[in-house]
C-alpha positions in Angstrom: 0.2 0.0 0.2 1.2 3.7 -1.1 0.4 6.5 0.8 0.8 9.6 -1.7 0.2 13.2 -0.5 -0.8 15.7 -2.9 0.4 19.8 -2.2 4.6 19.6 -2.0 4.2 16.2 -3.4 2.5 15.6 -6.2 2.7 19.5 -6.7 5.2 22.0 -6.8 4.7 23.5 -3.7 2.7 22.5 -0.6 -0.2 24.7 -1.2 -3.6 24.2 -2.8 -4.0 24.1 -6.3 -0.3 24.5 -7.0 0.8 23.7 -10.2 1.0 19.4 -10.7 4.0 17.7 -11.6 3.4 15.8 -14.3 6.2 13.6 -14.4 5.0 12.5 -10.8 1.5 12.2 -11.2 2.6 10.1 -14.7 4.7 7.4 -12.1 1.4 7.4 -9.8 -0.7 6.4 -12.6 1.8 3.9 -14.2 2.2 2.3 -10.7 -2.2 1.9 -10.3 -2.1 0.7 -13.7 0.4 -1.8 -12.7 -2.0 -3.1 -9.9 -0.1 -1.1 -7.0 -2.4 -0.2 -4.0 -2.2 3.3 -4.2 -4.4 5.9 -1.8 -3.6 9.7 -2.6 -4.6 11.5 0.6 -4.9 15.1 1.6 -6.4 18.0 4.1 -10.0 17.5 3.2 -11.5 14.5 1.4 -13.5 17.0 -0.8 -9.6 18.5 -2.1 -8.3 15.0 -2.9 -10.8 13.7 -4.9 -11.3 17.5 -6.3 -7.4 17.3 -7.4 -7.8 13.7 -8.9 -10.5 14.5 -10.7 -8.7 17.1 -12.3 -5.5 15.2 -13.0 -6.8 12.3 -14.9 -6.9 9.8 -11.5 -9.9 8.5 -13.2 -10.6 5.2 -14.7 -7.8 2.3 -14.7 -5.7 5.1 -12.9 -8.0 5.3 -10.7 -6.5 5.3 -7.0 -7.3 2.2 -4.0 -8.6 4.9 -2.3 -8.9 8.5 -1.9 -8.7 10.2 1.5 -8.5 12.8 4.0 -5.4 12.6 5.8 -6.0 10.4 9.2 -6.4 12.7 12.7 -4.8 9.3 14.2 -2.8 6.7 13.3 -4.0 3.6 16.0 -1.0 1.1 15.8 0.4 -1.5 18.3 4.1 -1.3 17.2 6.6 -0.2 19.8 8.4 1.8 17.3 5.2 4.7 17.3 5.0 4.0 21.0 7.6 7.8 21.5 5.6 9.1 24.1 5.0 7.7 27.5 1.3 8.0 27.4 0.8 6.0 24.7 1.8 7.4 21.6 3.1 10.4 19.6 3.3 13.2 16.9 3.5 12.9 12.9 2.2 14.5 10.0 1.9 17.9 12.2 -1.4 17.2 14.3 -1.8 14.0 13.5 -0.7 11.9 16.5 0.4 7.7 16.8 -1.4 6.2 19.5 -1.8 2.6 21.2 -4.6 0.9 20.8 -5.3 1.0 24.9 -5.0 4.9 24.6 -7.2 4.9 21.8 -9.4 2.7 23.0 -10.0 5.3 26.5 -10.4 8.5 24.9 -14.0 9.5 25.0 -16.2 10.9 22.5 -15.0 14.9 22.9 -11.1 13.9 22.8 -11.6 12.0 19.6 -14.7 14.1 18.1 -17.3 12.1 15.3 -16.2 10.0 12.9 -15.5 11.3 9.4 -17.5 9.9 7.0 -15.7 9.7 3.3 
């Protein structure tokens, strides 16, 4: 599974609607056409979906999934337990958290589950 960010990865700047980089886009499309499971993601689902549509990620180039960046990464592996409380930070605001710590969160702490 390959998780491919849009802004600054498939575009020339880390800004919405920055100039696409055709060489990178074509490489990702070739991976998808060859059977790789590619998830294209960005800050929100709506933006990621529209960006994919505008840049030809449809038909045989349709990614395995298009999604927003996750709020939490829940993982039991010790290498992600960088803080004593059971988790650390990744990708800015996104949190790596152990299953035990995640299951103890209240509804207010993790919010409503986004549907996409």
